Backbone as JSON Lines, residues from 0, in Angstrom:
{"i":0,"aa":"M","n":[-60.12,18.17,-81.16],"ca":[-60.73,18.8,-80.0],"c":[-59.69,19.66,-79.3]}
{"i":1,"aa":"K","n":[-60.04,20.88,-78.99],"ca":[-59.15,21.79,-78.27],"c":[-59.88,22.21,-77.0]}
{"i":2,"aa":"F","n":[-59.24,22.0,-75.86],"ca":[-59.85,22.36,-74.57],"c":[-59.52,23.8,-74.21]}
{"i":3,"aa":"K","n":[-60.52,24.53,-73.73],"ca":[-60.32,25.85,-73.14],"c":[-60.29,25.66,-71.63]}
{"i":4,"aa":"Q","n":[-59.66,26.59,-70.92],"ca":[-59.62,26.48,-69.46],"c":[-60.95,26.97,-68.89]}
{"i":5,"aa":"V","n":[-61.8,26.03,-68.51],"ca":[-63.13,26.32,-67.98],"c":[-63.1,26.36,-66.45]}
{"i":6,"aa":"I","n":[-62.28,25.52,-65.85],"ca":[-62.19,25.42,-64.39],"c":[-61.29,26.55,-63.86]}
{"i":7,"aa":"E","n":[-61.67,27.11,-62.71],"ca":[-60.89,28.18,-62.08],"c":[-59.47,27.71,-61.77]}
{"i":8,"aa":"P","n":[-58.49,28.61,-61.83],"ca":[-57.08,28.22,-61.59],"c":[-56.86,27.5,-60.26]}
{"i":9,"aa":"E","n":[-57.54,27.92,-59.21],"ca":[-57.32,27.3,-57.9],"c":[-57.93,25.9,-57.8]}
{"i":10,"aa":"S","n":[-58.74,25.51,-58.78],"ca":[-59.37,24.19,-58.76],"c":[-58.8,23.24,-59.81]}
{"i":11,"aa":"Q","n":[-57.8,23.66,-60.57],"ca":[-57.21,22.8,-61.59],"c":[-56.46,21.66,-60.92]}
{"i":12,"aa":"E","n":[-56.65,20.45,-61.46],"ca":[-55.99,19.28,-60.88],"c":[-55.82,18.19,-61.92]}
{"i":13,"aa":"T","n":[-54.86,17.33,-61.66],"ca":[-54.63,16.16,-62.48],"c":[-54.39,14.98,-61.53]}
{"i":14,"aa":"H","n":[-55.09,13.88,-61.77],"ca":[-54.96,12.69,-60.93],"c":[-54.51,11.52,-61.78]}
{"i":15,"aa":"I","n":[-53.62,10.72,-61.23],"ca":[-53.18,9.49,-61.87],"c":[-53.6,8.34,-60.97]}
{"i":16,"aa":"D","n":[-54.41,7.44,-61.51],"ca":[-54.93,6.3,-60.75],"c":[-54.41,5.02,-61.38]}
{"i":17,"aa":"I","n":[-53.76,4.21,-60.59],"ca":[-53.21,2.94,-61.08],"c":[-54.04,1.8,-60.52]}
{"i":18,"aa":"D","n":[-54.62,1.01,-61.41],"ca":[-55.38,-0.18,-61.04],"c":[-54.45,-1.38,-61.26]}
{"i":19,"aa":"Y","n":[-53.84,-1.83,-60.18],"ca":[-52.86,-2.91,-60.28],"c":[-53.5,-4.23,-60.68]}
{"i":20,"aa":"F","n":[-54.75,-4.45,-60.31],"ca":[-55.43,-5.7,-60.65],"c":[-55.71,-5.78,-62.15]}
{"i":21,"aa":"E","n":[-56.17,-4.68,-62.74],"ca":[-56.51,-4.63,-64.16],"c":[-55.33,-4.21,-65.04]}
{"i":22,"aa":"N","n":[-54.21,-3.82,-64.41],"ca":[-53.04,-3.31,-65.14],"c":[-53.4,-2.12,-66.02]}
{"i":23,"aa":"K","n":[-54.19,-1.2,-65.46],"ca":[-54.62,0.0,-66.18],"c":[-54.19,1.24,-65.41]}
{"i":24,"aa":"V","n":[-53.95,2.3,-66.15],"ca":[-53.66,3.61,-65.57],"c":[-54.68,4.58,-66.14]}
{"i":25,"aa":"N","n":[-55.36,5.31,-65.25],"ca":[-56.29,6.34,-65.66],"c":[-55.72,7.7,-65.26]}
{"i":26,"aa":"I","n":[-55.77,8.61,-66.19],"ca":[-55.32,9.99,-65.93],"c":[-56.53,10.88,-66.1]}
{"i":27,"aa":"Y","n":[-56.88,11.58,-65.02],"ca":[-57.97,12.56,-65.04],"c":[-57.35,13.94,-64.94]}
{"i":28,"aa":"S","n":[-57.81,14.88,-65.73],"ca":[-57.34,16.25,-65.6],"c":[-58.44,17.23,-65.99]}
{"i":29,"aa":"C","n":[-58.42,18.38,-65.32],"ca":[-59.29,19.5,-65.7],"c":[-58.43,20.73,-66.02]}
{"i":30,"aa":"K","n":[-57.14,20.48,-66.28],"ca":[-56.22,21.55,-66.68],"c":[-56.08,21.5,-68.19]}
{"i":31,"aa":"S","n":[-56.48,22.55,-68.87],"ca":[-56.51,22.55,-70.34],"c":[-55.14,22.29,-70.95]}
{"i":32,"aa":"T","n":[-54.08,22.78,-70.34],"ca":[-52.74,22.56,-70.88],"c":[-52.41,21.07,-70.94]}
{"i":33,"aa":"V","n":[-52.69,20.36,-69.87],"ca":[-52.44,18.91,-69.83],"c":[-53.32,18.21,-70.86]}
{"i":34,"aa":"L","n":[-54.6,18.56,-70.91],"ca":[-55.53,17.92,-71.84],"c":[-55.1,18.14,-73.28]}
{"i":35,"aa":"N","n":[-54.73,19.36,-73.62],"ca":[-54.31,19.65,-74.99],"c":[-52.99,18.97,-75.34]}
{"i":36,"aa":"R","n":[-52.09,18.83,-74.39],"ca":[-50.83,18.1,-74.64],"c":[-51.1,16.63,-74.88]}
{"i":37,"aa":"M","n":[-52.01,16.06,-74.11],"ca":[-52.35,14.64,-74.28],"c":[-52.94,14.41,-75.68]}
{"i":38,"aa":"I","n":[-53.84,15.28,-76.09],"ca":[-54.47,15.13,-77.4],"c":[-53.46,15.39,-78.52]}
{"i":39,"aa":"A","n":[-52.61,16.39,-78.36],"ca":[-51.58,16.68,-79.37],"c":[-50.62,15.5,-79.54]}
{"i":40,"aa":"A","n":[-50.42,14.76,-78.48],"ca":[-49.53,13.59,-78.53],"c":[-50.23,12.37,-79.14]}
{"i":41,"aa":"G","n":[-51.51,12.53,-79.47],"ca":[-52.23,11.44,-80.13],"c":[-53.08,10.57,-79.22]}
{"i":42,"aa":"Y","n":[-53.19,10.92,-77.94],"ca":[-53.99,10.14,-77.02],"c":[-55.45,10.59,-77.09]}
{"i":43,"aa":"K","n":[-56.36,9.63,-77.04],"ca":[-57.78,9.94,-77.12],"c":[-58.43,9.75,-75.75]}
{"i":44,"aa":"P","n":[-59.24,10.71,-75.33],"ca":[-59.89,10.57,-74.02],"c":[-60.92,9.44,-74.02]}
{"i":45,"aa":"K","n":[-60.98,8.76,-72.88],"ca":[-61.98,7.71,-72.68],"c":[-63.33,8.35,-72.38]}
{"i":46,"aa":"N","n":[-63.29,9.46,-71.65],"ca":[-64.49,10.15,-71.22],"c":[-64.21,11.65,-71.16]}
{"i":47,"aa":"V","n":[-65.14,12.47,-71.62],"ca":[-65.01,13.93,-71.54],"c":[-66.21,14.47,-70.78]}
{"i":48,"aa":"E","n":[-65.96,15.31,-69.77],"ca":[-67.03,15.94,-69.0],"c":[-67.22,17.37,-69.48]}
{"i":49,"aa":"T","n":[-68.45,17.86,-69.38],"ca":[-68.74,19.22,-69.83],"c":[-69.44,20.03,-68.73]}
{"i":50,"aa":"I","n":[-69.28,21.33,-68.82],"ca":[-70.02,22.29,-68.0],"c":[-70.65,23.28,-68.96]}
{"i":51,"aa":"N","n":[-71.97,23.39,-68.92],"ca":[-72.7,24.28,-69.82],"c":[-72.31,24.04,-71.28]}
{"i":52,"aa":"G","n":[-72.14,22.79,-71.66],"ca":[-71.82,22.44,-73.03],"c":[-70.36,22.61,-73.42]}
{"i":53,"aa":"E","n":[-69.52,23.07,-72.51],"ca":[-68.1,23.3,-72.77],"c":[-67.28,22.17,-72.15]}
{"i":54,"aa":"A","n":[-66.43,21.51,-72.95],"ca":[-65.58,20.44,-72.43],"c":[-64.66,21.01,-71.35]}
{"i":55,"aa":"C","n":[-64.64,20.38,-70.18],"ca":[-63.87,20.93,-69.06],"c":[-62.88,19.95,-68.45]}
{"i":56,"aa":"S","n":[-63.08,18.65,-68.66],"ca":[-62.16,17.66,-68.1],"c":[-62.27,16.37,-68.91]}
{"i":57,"aa":"A","n":[-61.27,15.52,-68.72],"ca":[-61.27,14.26,-69.46],"c":[-60.51,13.2,-68.69]}
{"i":58,"aa":"I","n":[-60.81,11.96,-69.03],"ca":[-60.1,10.8,-68.48],"c":[-59.46,10.06,-69.65]}
{"i":59,"aa":"F","n":[-58.2,9.73,-69.49],"ca":[-57.46,8.94,-70.47],"c":[-57.1,7.62,-69.8]}
{"i":60,"aa":"E","n":[-57.19,6.52,-70.54],"ca":[-56.87,5.21,-69.97],"c":[-55.76,4.56,-70.79]}
{"i":61,"aa":"F","n":[-54.81,3.93,-70.09],"ca":[-53.67,3.29,-70.72],"c":[-53.43,1.93,-70.1]}
{"i":62,"aa":"D","n":[-52.86,1.03,-70.88],"ca":[-52.32,-0.19,-70.3],"c":[-51.1,0.21,-69.48]}
{"i":63,"aa":"F","n":[-50.89,-0.47,-68.38],"ca":[-49.81,-0.1,-67.47],"c":[-48.44,-0.11,-68.16]}
{"i":64,"aa":"N","n":[-48.21,-1.04,-69.09],"ca":[-46.91,-1.13,-69.74],"c":[-46.62,0.05,-70.68]}
{"i":65,"aa":"K","n":[-47.64,0.83,-71.03],"ca":[-47.44,2.01,-71.87],"c":[-47.31,3.29,-71.04]}
{"i":66,"aa":"F","n":[-47.58,3.21,-69.77],"ca":[-47.62,4.4,-68.92],"c":[-46.3,5.16,-68.83]}
{"i":67,"aa":"P","n":[-45.15,4.53,-68.64],"ca":[-43.89,5.3,-68.55],"c":[-43.64,6.17,-69.78]}
{"i":68,"aa":"R","n":[-44.03,5.7,-70.95],"ca":[-43.86,6.49,-72.16],"c":[-44.71,7.77,-72.11]}
{"i":69,"aa":"V","n":[-45.9,7.69,-71.57],"ca":[-46.78,8.85,-71.46],"c":[-46.15,9.9,-70.55]}
{"i":70,"aa":"V","n":[-45.64,9.48,-69.41],"ca":[-45.06,10.41,-68.44],"c":[-43.8,11.07,-69.0]}
{"i":71,"aa":"S","n":[-43.01,10.36,-69.76],"ca":[-41.75,10.9,-70.25],"c":[-41.93,12.0,-71.28]}
{"i":72,"aa":"K","n":[-43.11,12.19,-71.77],"ca":[-43.38,13.21,-72.78],"c":[-43.46,14.61,-72.17]}
{"i":73,"aa":"G","n":[-43.45,14.73,-70.85],"ca":[-43.53,16.04,-70.23],"c":[-44.94,16.6,-70.16]}
{"i":74,"aa":"M","n":[-45.93,15.74,-70.17],"ca":[-47.33,16.18,-70.14],"c":[-47.68,16.95,-68.88]}
{"i":75,"aa":"F","n":[-47.03,16.61,-67.77],"ca":[-47.48,17.11,-66.48],"c":[-46.58,18.18,-65.89]}
{"i":76,"aa":"K","n":[-45.68,18.73,-66.66],"ca":[-44.79,19.75,-66.1],"c":[-45.6,20.99,-65.71]}
{"i":77,"aa":"C","n":[-45.11,21.7,-64.74],"ca":[-45.77,22.93,-64.29],"c":[-45.39,24.08,-65.21]}
{"i":78,"aa":"D","n":[-46.37,24.89,-65.54],"ca":[-46.11,26.05,-66.4],"c":[-46.0,27.3,-65.56]}
């Protein structure tokens, strides 16, 4: 799966949600660069949202103990 940038530049965002009770980390993004980097690194989205049939955002879920490895890959650097 390859994401195209469907969302306008001023609305692009990435959120990291940590559920301390469940020991889960959810990463939501609608920035195609982040999404494509996550997929290229071998991560599979838990959920993909579409607009007019075009994939526009996704949520990735990780166990908390794997989260530092995800961040260290440079997924979220600004371009």
